[in-house]
PDB file of N, CA, C, O and CB in Angstrom:
ATOM      1  N   MET A   1      36.177  65.019 -29.115  1.00  0.00           N
ATOM      2  CA  MET A   1      36.762  66.187 -28.397  1.00  0.00           C
ATOM      3  C   MET A   1      37.454  65.720 -28.278  1.00  0.00           C
ATOM      4  O   MET A   1      37.488  64.498 -28.129  1.00  0.00           O
ATOM      5  CB  MET A   1      36.444  66.854 -27.423  1.00  0.00           C
ATOM      6  N   ASN A   2      38.934  66.960 -28.294  1.00  0.00           N
ATOM      7  CA  ASN A   2      39.570  66.694 -28.745  1.00  0.00           C
ATOM      8  C   ASN A   2      40.986  67.041 -27.411  1.00  0.00           C
ATOM      9  O   ASN A   2      41.160  68.241 -27.202  1.00  0.00           O
ATOM     10  CB  ASN A   2      39.281  67.222 -30.071  1.00  0.00           C
ATOM     11  N   ILE A   3      41.822  66.149 -26.666  1.00  0.00           N
ATOM     12  CA  ILE A   3      43.074  66.673 -25.774  1.00  0.00           C
ATOM     13  C   ILE A   3      43.382  68.137 -26.337  1.00  0.00           C
ATOM     14  O   ILE A   3      42.944  68.409 -27.455  1.00  0.00           O
ATOM     15  CB  ILE A   3      44.551  65.608 -25.936  1.00  0.00           C
ATOM     16  N   THR A   4      44.221  69.243 -25.518  1.00  0.00           N
ATOM     17  CA  THR A   4      44.166  70.290 -25.594  1.00  0.00           C
ATOM     18  C   THR A   4      44.867  70.394 -25.270  1.00  0.00           C
ATOM     19  O   THR A   4      45.402  70.508 -26.373  1.00  0.00           O
ATOM     20  CB  THR A   4      43.552  70.850 -25.381  1.00  0.00           C
ATOM     21  N   GLN A   5      45.945  70.543 -24.380  1.00  0.00           N
ATOM     22  CA  GLN A   5      46.834  70.137 -23.452  1.00  0.00           C
ATOM     23  C   GLN A   5      46.168  69.695 -22.129  1.00  0.00           C
ATOM     24  O   GLN A   5      45.074  69.801 -21.575  1.00  0.00           O
ATOM     25  CB  GLN A   5      47.773  71.190 -23.254  1.00  0.00           C
ATOM     26  N   VAL A   6      48.227  68.763 -21.747  1.00  0.00           N
ATOM     27  CA  VAL A   6      47.565  68.097 -20.937  1.00  0.00           C
ATOM     28  C   VAL A   6      49.087  69.536 -19.680  1.00  0.00           C
ATOM     29  O   VAL A   6      49.932  70.430 -19.717  1.00  0.00           O
ATOM     30  CB  VAL A   6      47.533  65.736 -21.193  1.00  0.00           C
ATOM     31  N   ILE A   7      48.444  68.774 -19.020  1.00  0.00           N
ATOM     32  CA  ILE A   7      49.084  69.520 -17.279  1.00  0.00           C
ATOM     33  C   ILE A   7      49.262  68.680 -16.928  1.00  0.00           C
ATOM     34  O   ILE A   7      48.327  67.925 -16.662  1.00  0.00           O
ATOM     35  CB  ILE A   7      48.345  70.348 -16.088  1.00  0.00           C
ATOM     36  N   SER A   8      51.238  68.128 -16.613  1.00  0.00           N
ATOM     37  CA  SER A   8      51.657  66.694 -15.391  1.00  0.00           C
ATOM     38  C   SER A   8      52.124  66.997 -14.473  1.00  0.00           C
ATOM     39  O   SER A   8      53.201  66.816 -15.041  1.00  0.00           O
ATOM     40  CB  SER A   8      52.626  65.608 -15.657  1.00  0.00           C
ATOM     41  N   PRO A   9      52.390  67.292 -13.574  1.00  0.00           N
ATOM     42  CA  PRO A   9      53.790  67.409 -12.013  1.00  0.00           C
ATOM     43  C   PRO A   9      54.942  67.799 -12.942  1.00  0.00           C
ATOM     44  O   PRO A   9      55.434  67.261 -13.933  1.00  0.00           O
ATOM     45  CB  PRO A   9      54.380  65.459 -10.863  1.00  0.00           C
ATOM     46  N   ARG A  10      55.289  69.345 -12.016  1.00  0.00           N
ATOM     47  CA  ARG A  10      56.909  69.119 -12.687  1.00  0.00           C
ATOM     48  C   ARG A  10      57.550  67.623 -12.118  1.00  0.00           C
ATOM     49  O   ARG A  10      57.082  66.796 -11.336  1.00  0.00           O
ATOM     50  CB  ARG A  10      58.143  70.587 -12.047  1.00  0.00           C
ATOM     51  N   GLY A  11      59.150  67.683 -13.068  1.00  0.00           N
ATOM     52  CA  GLY A  11      59.226  66.288 -13.746  1.00  0.00           C
ATOM     53  C   GLY A  11      59.300  65.003 -13.713  1.00  0.00           C
ATOM     54  O   GLY A  11      60.023  64.044 -13.442  1.00  0.00           O
ATOM     55  N   CYS A  12      57.980  65.431 -14.200  1.00  0.00           N
ATOM     56  CA  CYS A  12      57.321  64.218 -14.554  1.00  0.00           C
ATOM     57  C   CYS A  12      57.031  64.124 -15.976  1.00  0.00           C
ATOM     58  O   CYS A  12      56.088  64.622 -16.591  1.00  0.00           O
ATOM     59  CB  CYS A  12      56.119  64.066 -13.818  1.00  0.00           C
ATOM     60  N   ALA A  13      58.443  63.068 -16.602  1.00  0.00           N
ATOM     61  CA  ALA A  13      58.611  62.713 -18.291  1.00  0.00           C
ATOM     62  C   ALA A  13      58.857  62.060 -19.310  1.00  0.00           C
ATOM     63  O   ALA A  13      59.645  62.168 -20.250  1.00  0.00           O
ATOM     64  CB  ALA A  13      59.006  63.007 -18.687  1.00  0.00           C
ATOM     65  N   SER A  14      57.212  60.585 -18.667  1.00  0.00           N
ATOM     66  CA  SER A  14      57.048  59.605 -18.393  1.00  0.00           C
ATOM     67  C   SER A  14      55.146  59.857 -19.721  1.00  0.00           C
ATOM     68  O   SER A  14      54.543  59.319 -20.649  1.00  0.00           O
ATOM     69  CB  SER A  14      57.264  59.342 -16.408  1.00  0.00           C
ATOM     70  N   GLY A  15      55.098  61.032 -18.796  1.00  0.00           N
ATOM     71  CA  GLY A  15      53.435  60.577 -18.945  1.00  0.00           C
ATOM     72  C   GLY A  15      52.634  59.812 -18.102  1.00  0.00           C
ATOM     73  O   GLY A  15      51.550  60.252 -18.487  1.00  0.00           O
ATOM     74  N   ALA A  16      52.334  58.963 -17.205  1.00  0.00           N
ATOM     75  CA  ALA A  16      52.363  58.439 -16.919  1.00  0.00           C
ATOM     76  C   ALA A  16      51.712  58.654 -15.238  1.00  0.00           C
ATOM     77  O   ALA A  16      51.145  57.826 -14.525  1.00  0.00           O
ATOM     78  CB  ALA A  16      53.281  58.163 -17.470  1.00  0.00           C
ATOM     79  N   CYS A  17      52.008  59.902 -15.008  1.00  0.00           N
ATOM     80  CA  CYS A  17      51.386  60.733 -13.917  1.00  0.00           C
ATOM     81  C   CYS A  17      49.605  60.712 -13.447  1.00  0.00           C
ATOM     82  O   CYS A  17      48.646  59.944 -13.524  1.00  0.00           O
ATOM     83  CB  CYS A  17      51.755  62.179 -14.423  1.00  0.00           C
ATOM     84  N   PRO A  18      49.836  61.699 -13.078  1.00  0.00           N
ATOM     85  CA  PRO A  18      48.510  62.202 -12.534  1.00  0.00           C
ATOM     86  C   PRO A  18      48.275  63.917 -13.698  1.00  0.00           C
ATOM     87  O   PRO A  18      49.187  64.706 -13.945  1.00  0.00           O
ATOM     88  CB  PRO A  18      48.769  62.536 -10.338  1.00  0.00           C
ATOM     89  N   SER A  19      47.169  64.011 -14.071  1.00  0.00           N
ATOM     90  CA  SER A  19      47.159  64.791 -14.765  1.00  0.00           C
ATOM     91  C   SER A  19      45.470  65.340 -14.987  1.00  0.00           C
ATOM     92  O   SER A  19      44.336  64.895 -14.810  1.00  0.00           O
ATOM     93  CB  SER A  19      47.945  64.256 -15.803  1.00  0.00           C
ATOM     94  N   LEU A  20      46.118  66.565 -15.477  1.00  0.00           N
ATOM     95  CA  LEU A  20      44.917  67.666 -15.506  1.00  0.00           C
ATOM     96  C   LEU A  20      44.544  67.381 -17.260  1.00  0.00           C
ATOM     97  O   LEU A  20      45.617  66.858 -17.561  1.00  0.00           O
ATOM     98  CB  LEU A  20      45.566  69.666 -15.014  1.00  0.00           C
ATOM     99  N   LEU A  21      43.586  67.391 -18.809  1.00  0.00           N
ATOM    100  CA  LEU A  21      43.535  66.623 -20.003  1.00  0.00           C
ATOM    101  C   LEU A  21      42.541  68.073 -19.729  1.00  0.00           C
ATOM    102  O   LEU A  21      41.594  68.386 -19.007  1.00  0.00           O
ATOM    103  CB  LEU A  21      43.156  64.702 -20.342  1.00  0.00           C
ATOM    104  N   LEU A  22      43.350  68.674 -20.719  1.00  0.00           N
ATOM    105  CA  LEU A  22      42.524  69.952 -21.347  1.00  0.00           C
ATOM    106  C   LEU A  22      40.938  69.627 -22.703  1.00  0.00           C
ATOM    107  O   LEU A  22      41.256  69.062 -23.750  1.00  0.00           O
ATOM    108  CB  LEU A  22      44.040  70.927 -22.309  1.00  0.00           C
ATOM    109  N   THR A  23      39.768  69.936 -22.553  1.00  0.00           N
ATOM    110  CA  THR A  23      39.739  69.508 -24.199  1.00  0.00           C
ATOM    111  C   THR A  23      38.907  70.549 -24.941  1.00  0.00           C
ATOM    112  O   THR A  23      38.092  71.283 -24.383  1.00  0.00           O
ATOM    113  CB  THR A  23      38.988  67.918 -24.508  1.00  0.00           C
ATOM    114  N   ASP A  24      39.128  70.552 -25.992  1.00  0.00           N
ATOM    115  CA  ASP A  24      37.908  71.817 -26.930  1.00  0.00           C
ATOM    116  C   ASP A  24      36.789  72.034 -26.613  1.00  0.00           C
ATOM    117  O   ASP A  24      36.135  73.077 -26.627  1.00  0.00           O
ATOM    118  CB  ASP A  24      37.467  71.583 -28.304  1.00  0.00           C
ATOM    119  N   ALA A  25      36.464  70.675 -26.213  1.00  0.00           N
ATOM    120  CA  ALA A  25      35.361  71.094 -25.360  1.00  0.00           C
ATOM    121  C   ALA A  25      34.503  71.876 -24.553  1.00  0.00           C
ATOM    122  O   ALA A  25      33.436  72.488 -24.621  1.00  0.00           O
ATOM    123  CB  ALA A  25      35.391  70.818 -25.019  1.00  0.00           C
ATOM    124  N   GLY A  26      35.571  71.554 -23.622  1.00  0.00           N
ATOM    125  CA  GLY A  26      35.840  72.911 -22.793  1.00  0.00           C
ATOM    126  C   GLY A  26      35.091  71.779 -21.239  1.00  0.00           C
ATOM    127  O   GLY A  26      34.225  71.938 -20.379  1.00  0.00           O
ATOM    128  N   THR A  27      36.176  70.572 -21.672  1.00  0.00           N
ATOM    129  CA  THR A  27      36.019  70.292 -20.138  1.00  0.00           C
ATOM    130  C   THR A  27      37.412  70.193 -19.665  1.00  0.00           C
ATOM    131  O   THR A  27      38.311  70.995 -19.920  1.00  0.00           O
ATOM    132  CB  THR A  27      35.164  68.897 -19.758  1.00  0.00           C
ATOM    133  N   VAL A  28      37.524  68.778 -18.719  1.00  0.00           N
ATOM    134  CA  VAL A  28      38.699  68.421 -17.634  1.00  0.00           C
ATOM    135  C   VAL A  28      39.113  66.915 -17.796  1.00  0.00           C
ATOM    136  O   VAL A  28      38.032  66.341 -17.922  1.00  0.00           O
ATOM    137  CB  VAL A  28      38.157  68.660 -15.985  1.00  0.00           C
ATOM    138  N   ILE A  29      39.529  66.523 -17.822  1.00  0.00           N
ATOM    139  CA  ILE A  29      39.583  65.242 -18.013  1.00  0.00           C
ATOM    140  C   ILE A  29      40.807  64.820 -17.343  1.00  0.00           C
ATOM    141  O   ILE A  29      41.921  64.936 -17.854  1.00  0.00           O
ATOM    142  CB  ILE A  29      39.500  64.901 -19.384  1.00  0.00           C
ATOM    143  N   ILE A  30      40.454  64.049 -15.542  1.00  0.00           N
ATOM    144  CA  ILE A  30      41.544  64.377 -14.678  1.00  0.00           C
ATOM    145  C   ILE A  30      42.210  62.682 -14.590  1.00  0.00           C
ATOM    146  O   ILE A  30      41.339  61.878 -14.257  1.00  0.00           O
ATOM    147  CB  ILE A  30      40.934  65.200 -13.032  1.00  0.00           C
ATOM    148  N   GLN A  31      43.470  62.116 -14.816  1.00  0.00           N
ATOM    149  CA  GLN A  31      43.275  61.022 -14.953  1.00  0.00           C
ATOM    150  C   GLN A  31      44.176  61.255 -13.382  1.00  0.00           C
ATOM    151  O   GLN A  31      44.610  62.240 -12.785  1.00  0.00           O
ATOM    152  CB  GLN A  31      43.661  60.168 -16.429  1.00  0.00           C
ATOM    153  N   GLY A  32      44.162  59.540 -13.090  1.00  0.00           N
ATOM    154  CA  GLY A  32      44.484  59.317 -11.763  1.00  0.00           C
ATOM    155  C   GLY A  32      44.508  57.841 -11.212  1.00  0.00           C
ATOM    156  O   GLY A  32      43.980  56.833 -11.682  1.00  0.00           O
ATOM    157  N   ALA A  33      45.476  58.050  -9.778  1.00  0.00           N
ATOM    158  CA  ALA A  33      44.734  56.472  -9.647  1.00  0.00           C
ATOM    159  C   ALA A  33      43.560  55.998  -9.079  1.00  0.00           C
ATOM    160  O   ALA A  33      43.010  56.631  -8.178  1.00  0.00           O
ATOM    161  CB  ALA A  33      45.435  55.675  -9.005  1.00  0.00           C
ATOM    162  N   LYS A  34      42.802  54.213  -9.813  1.00  0.00           N
ATOM    163  CA  LYS A  34      41.098  53.403  -9.484  1.00  0.00           C
ATOM    164  C   LYS A  34      41.555  53.080  -8.574  1.00  0.00           C
ATOM    165  O   LYS A  34      42.607  52.502  -8.302  1.00  0.00           O
ATOM    166  CB  LYS A  34      40.251  52.127 -10.325  1.00  0.00           C
ATOM    167  N   LEU A  35      39.895  53.851  -7.453  1.00  0.00           N
ATOM    168  CA  LEU A  35      40.135  54.139  -6.442  1.00  0.00           C
ATOM    169  C   LEU A  35      39.746  51.942  -6.112  1.00  0.00           C
ATOM    170  O   LEU A  35      39.285  51.314  -7.065  1.00  0.00           O
ATOM    171  CB  LEU A  35      39.132  55.765  -5.802  1.00  0.00           C
ATOM    172  N   PRO A  36      39.889  51.563  -5.426  1.00  0.00           N
ATOM    173  CA  PRO A  36      39.934  49.993  -5.165  1.00  0.00           C
ATOM    174  C   PRO A  36      38.009  49.772  -4.731  1.00  0.00           C
ATOM    175  O   PRO A  36      37.295  50.720  -4.405  1.00  0.00           O
ATOM    176  CB  PRO A  36      41.363  49.525  -3.486  1.00  0.00           C
ATOM    177  N   ALA A  37      37.544  48.379  -4.840  1.00  0.00           N
ATOM    178  CA  ALA A  37      36.142  48.669  -4.876  1.00  0.00           C
ATOM    179  C   ALA A  37      35.228  48.817  -4.108  1.00  0.00           C
ATOM    180  O   ALA A  37      34.052  49.134  -4.289  1.00  0.00           O
ATOM    181  CB  ALA A  37      35.708  48.107  -5.346  1.00  0.00           C
ATOM    182  N   ASP A  38      36.389  48.329  -2.311  1.00  0.00           N
ATOM    183  CA  ASP A  38      36.011  49.034  -1.649  1.00  0.00           C
ATOM    184  C   ASP A  38      35.623  50.248  -0.826  1.00  0.00           C
ATOM    185  O   ASP A  38      34.873  50.571   0.095  1.00  0.00           O
ATOM    186  CB  ASP A  38      36.137  48.747  -1.609  1.00  0.00           C
ATOM    187  N   ARG A  39      36.945  50.975  -2.023  1.00  0.00           N
ATOM    188  CA  ARG A  39      36.345  52.682  -0.542  1.00  0.00           C
ATOM    189  C   ARG A  39      34.859  52.759  -1.883  1.00  0.00           C
ATOM    190  O   ARG A  39      33.643  52.744  -1.690  1.00  0.00           O
ATOM    191  CB  ARG A  39      38.208  55.360  -0.427  1.00  0.00           C
ATOM    192  N   ARG A  40      35.879  52.864  -3.537  1.00  0.00           N
ATOM    193  CA  ARG A  40      34.016  53.148  -4.664  1.00  0.00           C
ATOM    194  C   ARG A  40      33.427  53.057  -3.865  1.00  0.00           C
ATOM    195  O   ARG A  40      33.642  53.975  -3.073  1.00  0.00           O
ATOM    196  CB  ARG A  40      33.203  52.103  -5.932  1.00  0.00           C
ATOM    197  N   GLU A  41      32.400  52.125  -3.418  1.00  0.00           N
ATOM    198  CA  GLU A  41      31.709  50.820  -3.097  1.00  0.00           C
ATOM    199  C   GLU A  41      31.431  52.517  -1.755  1.00  0.00           C
ATOM    200  O   GLU A  41      30.559  53.350  -2.005  1.00  0.00           O
ATOM    201  CB  GLU A  41      32.806  48.672  -2.746  1.00  0.00           C
ATOM    202  N   ALA A  42      32.324  52.636  -0.533  1.00  0.00           N
ATOM    203  CA  ALA A  42      31.432  53.274   0.432  1.00  0.00           C
ATOM    204  C   ALA A  42      30.801  55.101  -0.557  1.00  0.00           C
ATOM    205  O   ALA A  42      29.654  55.531  -0.438  1.00  0.00           O
ATOM    206  CB  ALA A  42      32.659  53.517   2.231  1.00  0.00           C
ATOM    207  N   LEU A  43      31.950  55.831  -1.445  1.00  0.00           N
ATOM    208  CA  LEU A  43      31.316  56.821  -1.892  1.00  0.00           C
ATOM    209  C   LEU A  43      30.165  57.004  -2.441  1.00  0.00           C
ATOM    210  O   LEU A  43      29.542  58.039  -2.676  1.00  0.00           O
ATOM    211  CB  LEU A  43      31.847  57.189  -2.446  1.00  0.00           C
ATOM    212  N   ARG A  44      29.950  56.007  -2.610  1.00  0.00           N
ATOM    213  CA  ARG A  44      28.167  55.914  -3.799  1.00  0.00           C
ATOM    214  C   ARG A  44      28.632  56.848  -4.464  1.00  0.00           C
ATOM    215  O   ARG A  44      28.733  58.031  -4.142  1.00  0.00           O
ATOM    216  CB  ARG A  44      26.220  56.369  -3.171  1.00  0.00           C
ATOM    217  N   VAL A  45      29.013  56.187  -5.691  1.00  0.00           N
ATOM    218  CA  VAL A  45      29.584  57.117  -6.992  1.00  0.00           C
ATOM    219  C   VAL A  45      28.194  56.430  -7.958  1.00  0.00           C
ATOM    220  O   VAL A  45      27.878  55.322  -8.389  1.00  0.00           O
ATOM    221  CB  VAL A  45      31.705  56.641  -7.733  1.00  0.00           C
ATOM    222  N   PRO A  46      27.610  57.886  -7.977  1.00  0.00           N
ATOM    223  CA  PRO A  46      26.361  57.136  -9.506  1.00  0.00           C
ATOM    224  C   PRO A  46      26.987  56.163 -10.320  1.00  0.00           C
ATOM    225  O   PRO A  46      28.210  56.173 -10.179  1.00  0.00           O
ATOM    226  CB  PRO A  46      25.825  58.387 -10.917  1.00  0.00           C
ATOM    227  N   GLY A  47      26.476  55.159 -11.282  1.00  0.00           N
ATOM    228  CA  GLY A  47      27.479  54.919 -12.122  1.00  0.00           C
ATOM    229  C   GLY A  47      27.614  55.280 -13.002  1.00  0.00           C
ATOM    230  O   GLY A  47      28.522  54.757 -13.648  1.00  0.00           O
ATOM    231  N   HIS A  48      26.762  56.505 -13.714  1.00  0.00           N
ATOM    232  CA  HIS A  48      27.336  56.545 -15.107  1.00  0.00           C
ATOM    233  C   HIS A  48      28.899  58.179 -14.041  1.00  0.00           C
ATOM    234  O   HIS A  48      29.109  59.368 -14.280  1.00  0.00           O
ATOM    235  CB  HIS A  48      25.467  57.308 -16.984  1.00  0.00           C
ATOM    236  N   GLU A  49      29.186  57.704 -13.539  1.00  0.00           N
ATOM    237  CA  GLU A  49      30.922  58.507 -13.061  1.00  0.00           C
ATOM    238  C   GLU A  49      31.775  57.859 -12.592  1.00  0.00           C
ATOM    239  O   GLU A  49      31.791  56.691 -12.980  1.00  0.00           O
ATOM    240  CB  GLU A  49      31.047  59.550 -11.988  1.00  0.00           C
ATOM    241  N   ASP A  50      32.421  58.108 -11.982  1.00  0.00           N
ATOM    242  CA  ASP A  50      33.953  57.731 -11.189  1.00  0.00           C
ATOM    243  C   ASP A  50      34.603  58.407 -10.585  1.00  0.00           C
ATOM    244  O   ASP A  50      33.923  59.381 -10.263  1.00  0.00           O
ATOM    245  CB  ASP A  50      34.916  57.390 -11.811  1.00  0.00           C
ATOM    246  N   ILE A  51      35.997  58.510 -10.053  1.00  0.00           N
ATOM    247  CA  ILE A  51      36.246  59.079  -9.310  1.00  0.00           C
ATOM    248  C   ILE A  51      37.967  58.245  -9.308  1.00  0.00           C
ATOM    249  O   ILE A  51      38.380  57.085  -9.299  1.00  0.00           O
ATOM    250  CB  ILE A  51      35.095  59.107  -8.198  1.00  0.00           C
ATOM    251  N   VAL A  52      38.577  59.648  -9.323  1.00  0.00           N
ATOM    252  CA  VAL A  52      40.753  58.977  -9.098  1.00  0.00           C
ATOM    253  C   VAL A  52      40.660  59.787  -7.991  1.00  0.00           C
ATOM    254  O   VAL A  52      39.827  60.591  -7.572  1.00  0.00           O
ATOM    255  CB  VAL A  52      42.577  59.573 -10.559  1.00  0.00           C
ATOM    256  N   SER A  53      42.004  59.264  -7.528  1.00  0.00           N
ATOM    257  CA  SER A  53      42.981  59.349  -5.961  1.00  0.00           C
ATOM    258  C   SER A  53      43.614  60.317  -7.386  1.00  0.00           C
ATOM    259  O   SER A  53      43.470  60.305  -8.609  1.00  0.00           O
ATOM    260  CB  SER A  53      44.147  57.484  -4.820  1.00  0.00           C
ATOM    261  N   ILE A  54      44.608  61.355  -6.051  1.00  0.00           N
ATOM    262  CA  ILE A  54      46.211  61.725  -7.105  1.00  0.00           C
ATOM    263  C   ILE A  54      45.966  62.648  -5.275  1.00  0.00           C
ATOM    264  O   ILE A  54      45.071  63.415  -4.919  1.00  0.00           O
ATOM    265  CB  ILE A  54      46.292  62.995  -9.609  1.00  0.00           C
ATOM    266  N   PRO A  55      47.604  61.938  -4.239  1.00  0.00           N
ATOM    267  CA  PRO A  55      48.617  62.490  -3.586  1.00  0.00           C
ATOM    268  C   PRO A  55      48.065  64.664  -4.050  1.00  0.00           C
ATOM    269  O   PRO A  55      48.101  65.509  -4.944  1.00  0.00           O
ATOM    270  CB  PRO A  55      50.467  61.564  -4.425  1.00  0.00           C
ATOM    271  N   ARG A  56      47.769  64.501  -3.052  1.00  0.00           N
ATOM    272  CA  ARG A  56      47.337  66.328  -3.016  1.00  0.00           C
ATOM    273  C   ARG A  56      48.307  66.952  -3.427  1.00  0.00           C
ATOM    274  O   ARG A  56      48.195  67.488  -4.530  1.00  0.00           O
ATOM    275  CB  ARG A  56      47.018  67.111  -1.583  1.00  0.00           C
ATOM    276  N   GLU A  57      49.201  67.048  -2.898  1.00  0.00           N
ATOM    277  CA  GLU A  57      50.394  67.391  -3.270  1.00  0.00           C
ATOM    278  C   GLU A  57      50.593  68.100  -5.206  1.00  0.00           C
ATOM    279  O   GLU A  57      50.800  69.181  -5.759  1.00  0.00           O
ATOM    280  CB  GLU A  57      51.197  65.900  -2.888  1.00  0.00           C
ATOM    281  N   VAL A  58      50.366  66.676  -5.582  1.00  0.00           N
ATOM    282  CA  VAL A  58      50.142  66.510  -7.506  1.00  0.00           C
ATOM    283  C   VAL A  58      49.574  67.430  -7.250  1.00  0.00           C
ATOM    284  O   VAL A  58      50.141  68.502  -7.460  1.00  0.00           O
ATOM    285  CB  VAL A  58      49.316  65.248  -8.562  1.00  0.00           C
ATOM    286  N   PHE A  59      48.233  67.435  -6.695  1.00  0.00           N
ATOM    287  CA  PHE A  59      47.126  67.894  -7.396  1.00  0.00           C
ATOM    288  C   PHE A  59      46.921  69.684  -7.508  1.00  0.00           C
ATOM    289  O   PHE A  59      46.197  70.372  -8.228  1.00  0.00           O
ATOM    290  CB  PHE A  59      45.906  67.177  -6.633  1.00  0.00           C
ATOM    291  N   GLU A  60      48.131  70.100  -6.219  1.00  0.00           N
ATOM    292  CA  GLU A  60      48.151  71.045  -6.331  1.00  0.00           C
ATOM    293  C   GLU A  60      49.678  71.842  -6.881  1.00  0.00           C
ATOM    294  O   GLU A  60      50.037  72.985  -6.598  1.00  0.00           O
ATOM    295  CB  GLU A  60      47.588  71.244  -5.265  1.00  0.00           C
ATOM    296  N   ASP A  61      50.308  70.959  -7.632  1.00  0.00           N
ATOM    297  CA  ASP A  61      50.950  70.890  -8.160  1.00  0.00           C
ATOM    298  C   ASP A  61      50.537  71.238  -9.302  1.00  0.00           C
ATOM    299  O   ASP A  61      51.028  72.067 -10.068  1.00  0.00           O
ATOM    300  CB  ASP A  61      51.385  70.108  -7.957  1.00  0.00           C
ATOM    301  N   LEU A  62      49.825  70.741  -9.394  1.00  0.00           N
ATOM    302  CA  LEU A  62      49.015  71.568 -11.608  1.00  0.00           C
ATOM    303  C   LEU A  62      47.764  72.394 -11.577  1.00  0.00           C
ATOM    304  O   LEU A  62      47.339  73.190 -12.414  1.00  0.00           O
ATOM    305  CB  LEU A  62      48.151  69.963 -13.095  1.00  0.00           C
ATOM    306  N   LEU A  63      47.101  71.893 -10.014  1.00  0.00           N
ATOM    307  CA  LEU A  63      46.762  73.512  -9.966  1.00  0.00           C
ATOM    308  C   LEU A  63      47.619  74.241 -10.147  1.00  0.00           C
ATOM    309  O   LEU A  63      47.697  74.364 -11.369  1.00  0.00           O
ATOM    310  CB  LEU A  63      46.296  74.049  -8.887  1.00  0.00           C
ATOM    311  N   SER A  64      48.549  74.994  -9.549  1.00  0.00           N
ATOM    312  CA  SER A  64      49.589  75.709 -10.080  1.00  0.00           C
ATOM    313  C   SER A  64      50.216  75.601 -10.989  1.00  0.00           C
ATOM    314  O   SER A  64      51.444  75.682 -11.016  1.00  0.00           O
ATOM    315  CB  SER A  64      50.253  75.816  -9.564  1.00  0.00           C
ATOM    316  N   GLN A  65      49.512  75.403 -11.879  1.00  0.00           N
ATOM    317  CA  GLN A  65      49.941  75.549 -13.377  1.00  0.00           C
ATOM    318  C   GLN A  65      48.929  75.605 -14.548  1.00  0.00           C
ATOM    319  O   GLN A  65      49.108  75.980 -15.707  1.00  0.00           O
ATOM    320  CB  GLN A  65      50.783  74.426 -13.694  1.00  0.00           C
ATOM    321  N   TYR A  66      47.807  75.127 -13.932  1.00  0.00           N
ATOM    322  CA  TYR A  66      46.877  75.472 -14.759  1.00  0.00           C
ATOM    323  C   TYR A  66      46.668  77.153 -13.857  1.00  0.00           C
ATOM    324  O   TYR A  66      46.830  77.386 -12.659  1.00  0.00           O
ATOM    325  CB  TYR A  66      45.469  74.169 -14.848  1.00  0.00           C
ATOM    326  N   GLY A  67      46.179  78.291 -15.208  1.00  0.00           N
ATOM    327  CA  GLY A  67      45.047  78.658 -15.132  1.00  0.00           C
ATOM    328  C   GLY A  67      43.999  79.443 -16.665  1.00  0.00           C
ATOM    329  O   GLY A  67      44.521  79.736 -17.740  1.00  0.00           O
ATOM    330  N   PRO A  68      42.466  79.632 -16.330  1.00  0.00           N
ATOM    331  CA  PRO A  68      41.662  80.339 -16.974  1.00  0.00           C
ATOM    332  C   PRO A  68      41.875  80.883 -17.101  1.00  0.00           C
ATOM    333  O   PRO A  68      42.001  81.914 -16.441  1.00  0.00           O
ATOM    334  CB  PRO A  68      40.938  80.585 -16.928  1.00  0.00           C
ATOM    335  N   ARG A  69      42.346  80.283 -19.258  1.00  0.00           N
ATOM    336  CA  ARG A  69      42.595  80.612 -19.915  1.00  0.00           C
ATOM    337  C   ARG A  69      41.245  83.118 -20.473  1.00  0.00           C
ATOM    338  O   ARG A  69      40.206  83.334 -19.848  1.00  0.00           O
ATOM    339  CB  ARG A  69      42.614  78.845 -20.609  1.00  0.00           C
ATOM    340  N   SER A  70      41.577  83.810 -21.141  1.00  0.00           N
ATOM    341  CA  SER A  70      41.180  84.424 -20.891  1.00  0.00           C
ATOM    342  C   SER A  70      40.757  84.664 -22.836  1.00  0.00           C
ATOM    343  O   SER A  70      40.051  85.603 -23.202  1.00  0.00           O
ATOM    344  CB  SER A  70      41.913  85.155 -19.793  1.00  0.00           C
TER     345      SER A  70
END
C-alpha cells in the first residue's frame, strides 16, 4: 500500500497536522491525536481498530478539500 495523496489543513506547512492520506489500495488513512486510554476504553473499540481525535473545524477543512475521484 502506497500513499498517493496527503490532504492537510490549509496553513499546515509542517506535515504534523491531522490529515487524510489516500492510498493506492482505495483506502483512507486518518492522522490525528491519540485518545487518552480512559476515553478509548469508554468507547469499547475492538483490539484490531484504533481511533483518533481531530478538531471539527480541521475535519471540515479536510473534507472540503477531498473530492471523490471519477
